C-alpha positions as CSV (number, residue, x, y, z in Angstrom):
1,X,9.9,-55.2,54.1
2,X,11.8,-55.5,51.1
3,X,13.2,-58.9,53.3
4,X,10.0,-60.2,53.3
5,X,9.2,-59.7,50.2
6,X,12.1,-61.7,49.2
7,X,11.5,-64.5,51.3
8,X,8.1,-65.5,49.4
9,X,10.4,-68.3,47.8
10,X,11.2,-69.6,50.7
11,X,7.4,-69.5,52.1
12,X,5.7,-70.9,49.2
13,X,7.2,-74.5,49.6
14,X,4.9,-75.0,53.2
15,X,1.6,-74.0,52.0
16,X,1.7,-75.8,48.6
17,X,2.7,-79.0,50.9
18,X,0.1,-78.5,53.8
19,X,-3.2,-78.3,51.3
20,X,-1.9,-80.9,48.9
21,X,-1.2,-83.4,52.3
22,X,-5.0,-81.7,53.8
23,X,-6.2,-82.9,49.9
24,X,-4.7,-85.9,50.5
25,X,-5.9,-86.7,53.8
26,X,-9.7,-85.6,53.4
27,X,-9.5,-88.0,50.2
28,X,-8.6,-91.3,52.1
29,X,-11.2,-89.5,54.5
30,X,-13.9,-90.1,52.0
31,X,-12.8,-93.5,51.1
32,X,-12.4,-94.5,54.1
33,X,-14.2,-93.4,56.3
34,X,-11.7,-92.7,59.4
35,X,-12.4,-89.9,61.5
36,X,-8.1,-89.5,61.7
37,X,-7.4,-88.7,58.2
38,X,-10.6,-86.3,58.7
39,X,-8.9,-84.7,61.2
40,X,-5.5,-84.9,59.7
41,X,-6.7,-82.8,56.6
42,X,-8.9,-80.1,58.9
43,X,-5.1,-79.4,60.7
44,X,-2.8,-79.3,56.9
45,X,-5.6,-77.0,56.3
46,X,-6.3,-75.0,58.3
47,X,-2.5,-74.7,58.4
48,X,-2.3,-74.4,55.1
49,X,-4.0,-71.1,54.7
50,X,-2.9,-69.3,57.7
51,X,0.5,-69.7,55.5
52,X,-0.7,-69.0,52.4
53,X,-2.2,-65.9,53.2
54,X,1.4,-65.0,54.7
55,X,3.2,-66.6,51.3
56,X,0.9,-64.8,49.2
57,X,1.4,-61.3,51.1
58,X,5.5,-61.8,50.7
59,X,4.7,-62.9,46.3
60,X,2.7,-59.6,46.3
61,X,5.6,-57.7,47.9
62,X,8.2,-59.2,46.1
63,X,6.2,-58.4,42.5
64,X,6.7,-54.9,43.3
65,X,10.3,-54.8,43.4
66,X,12.1,-52.8,40.6
67,X,13.2,-55.9,39.4
68,X,9.7,-57.5,38.6
69,X,8.8,-57.0,35.7
70,X,5.4,-57.4,35.1
71,X,4.7,-60.5,32.5
72,X,1.3,-61.9,32.3
73,X,3.1,-64.9,33.9
74,X,3.4,-62.8,37.0
75,X,-0.1,-61.6,36.8
76,X,-1.6,-65.5,36.6
77,X,1.4,-66.3,39.5
78,X,0.2,-63.7,41.6
79,X,-3.7,-64.3,41.1
80,X,-4.2,-68.1,40.8
81,X,-2.2,-67.5,44.5
82,X,-4.6,-65.5,45.9
83,X,-7.4,-67.2,44.6
84,X,-5.9,-70.9,46.3
85,X,-5.3,-68.6,49.3
86,X,-9.2,-67.5,49.6
87,X,-10.1,-70.9,49.0
88,X,-8.2,-72.2,51.6
89,X,-9.5,-70.0,53.7
90,X,-13.2,-71.4,53.0
91,X,-12.1,-74.4,53.6
92,X,-10.4,-73.8,57.0
93,X,-13.7,-72.0,58.1
94,X,-15.8,-74.8,56.9
95,X,-14.1,-76.9,59.3
96,X,-15.5,-74.7,62.5
97,X,-19.2,-75.0,61.9
98,X,-21.6,-76.4,64.5
99,X,-22.7,-80.2,64.1
100,X,-26.1,-79.2,63.0
101,X,-24.7,-78.0,59.8
102,X,-21.9,-80.4,59.3
103,X,-23.0,-82.8,56.6
104,X,-23.9,-79.7,54.1
105,X,-20.7,-78.4,55.5
106,X,-18.2,-81.0,54.4
107,X,-19.1,-80.9,50.8
108,X,-18.1,-77.0,51.0
109,X,-14.6,-77.5,52.9
110,X,-14.1,-80.3,50.5
111,X,-14.7,-78.7,47.8
112,X,-13.1,-75.5,49.0
113,X,-10.2,-77.7,49.8
114,X,-10.0,-79.6,45.9
115,X,-9.6,-75.9,44.9
116,X,-7.3,-74.5,47.3
117,X,-4.9,-77.5,46.3
118,X,-5.5,-77.0,42.3
119,X,-4.8,-73.8,42.8
120,X,-1.7,-73.9,44.9
121,X,-0.4,-76.3,42.9
122,X,-0.9,-74.7,39.5
123,X,0.3,-70.9,41.4
124,X,3.7,-72.7,42.3
125,X,4.2,-74.4,38.6
126,X,3.7,-70.6,37.0
127,X,6.1,-69.8,40.0
128,X,8.5,-72.3,38.6
129,X,8.1,-71.1,34.7
130,X,8.6,-67.3,36.0
131,X,12.3,-69.4,37.8
132,X,13.7,-71.4,35.2
133,X,11.4,-71.2,31.9
134,X,8.9,-72.1,30.1
135,X,10.5,-75.9,29.5
136,X,11.8,-76.7,32.4
137,X,10.0,-79.9,33.0
138,X,11.5,-81.1,29.5
139,X,14.4,-83.4,30.0
């Protein structure tokens, strides 16, 4: 189980990329009204939700390691990651609705996907701060 937790840094990049790509593809779908962009967004959102859940589980396991100090930054990182995974799951769930309810659910899907993409970016930034320091973006 400790190996699972230590694999968190390896796992996180895939859901981050998938959710941000899904949000970008859905934005393209909204502007172009292209079903292809929407289909690409849905595939990425569903995969991103699955991998986000796995990355969150690994991260929580890693946070229980004796070497991990329980700092406020770690707490913010953990909970932002959890909320982004929940938003990703909500977006993935909203893509499975019936066609009669499709228009209303599309807005639920888009809002959840936008929230997931934004939150996963914030969680990633907070994780970067924990590893590289709070001023790692400065030259």
